[in-house]
C-alpha positions in Angstrom: 99.1 -100.2 291.5 95.6 -99.5 292.5 95.3 -95.9 291.1 92.5 -95.5 288.6 94.0 -94.3 285.4 90.7 -92.5 284.5 90.9 -90.0 287.4 93.9 -88.4 288.9 94.9 -89.4 292.5 95.0 -86.5 294.9 97.6 -85.9 297.6 94.8 -86.3 300.2 93.5 -89.5 298.7 93.4 -92.1 301.5 95.3 -94.6 299.4 98.3 -92.4 299.5 98.8 -93.2 303.2 99.2 -96.9 302.3 102.4 -96.4 300.2 105.7 -96.9 302.0 109.0 -95.2 301.1 110.5 -98.4 299.5 107.2 -98.7 297.4 107.4 -95.1 296.3 111.1 -95.5 295.5 110.2 -98.4 293.2 107.5 -96.3 291.5 110.1 -93.5 291.0 112.4 -96.0 289.3 109.6 -97.1 287.0 108.8 -93.5 286.3 112.4 -92.8 285.4 112.5 -95.9 283.1 109.2 -95.2 281.4 109.8 -91.4 281.1 113.2 -92.0 279.4 111.5 -93.7 276.5 109.6 -90.4 275.9 112.6 -88.2 276.5 111.7 -87.3 280.1 114.7 -87.2 282.4 114.6 -86.6 286.1 118.2 -87.0 287.4 117.4 -86.1 291.0 114.2 -88.0 291.4 114.1 -89.6 294.9 111.9 -89.9 298.0 112.3 -86.9 300.2 110.3 -87.2 303.5 107.1 -88.4 305.1 104.6 -85.7 306.0 101.4 -86.6 307.7 101.7 -90.2 306.7 102.3 -89.3 303.0 105.6 -89.9 301.2 107.0 -86.8 299.4 109.3 -87.0 296.5 112.1 -84.8 295.4 110.4 -83.4 292.4 109.8 -79.9 293.6 108.7 -81.6 296.9 105.7 -83.1 295.2 103.4 -85.6 296.8 103.7 -89.2 295.7 100.3 -88.9 294.0 102.1 -86.9 291.2 104.2 -89.9 290.6 101.1 -92.2 290.3 99.4 -89.8 288.0 102.5 -89.5 285.7 102.9 -93.2 285.6 99.3 -93.7 284.7 99.8 -91.3 281.7 103.1 -92.9 280.6 101.6 -96.5 280.9 98.6 -95.4 278.8 100.6 -93.8 276.1 103.3 -96.4 276.2 100.5 -98.8 275.0 98.9 -96.4 272.6 101.8 -94.8 270.8 105.2 -96.0 269.9 107.8 -94.1 272.1 110.5 -91.9 270.6 113.7 -93.7 269.6 116.5 -93.1 272.1 
């Protein structure tokens, strides 16, 4: 992933046009797995549609940049703190 964990990725960031639906689906699966360790559960998390070259996710019809930003946070805290026991 090329997103810089120090700054959020915006929905209009040019890099967002490079992500395909299969890539975003893979990121969603990673988000689901990493989030579960912290007690975050998204049962209906999936890709939704492509609008203006950007993949949207079924997450309140959020842009895929939201997934990148959440993953950056979870990756950071997964290294820093021990996750909650399941």
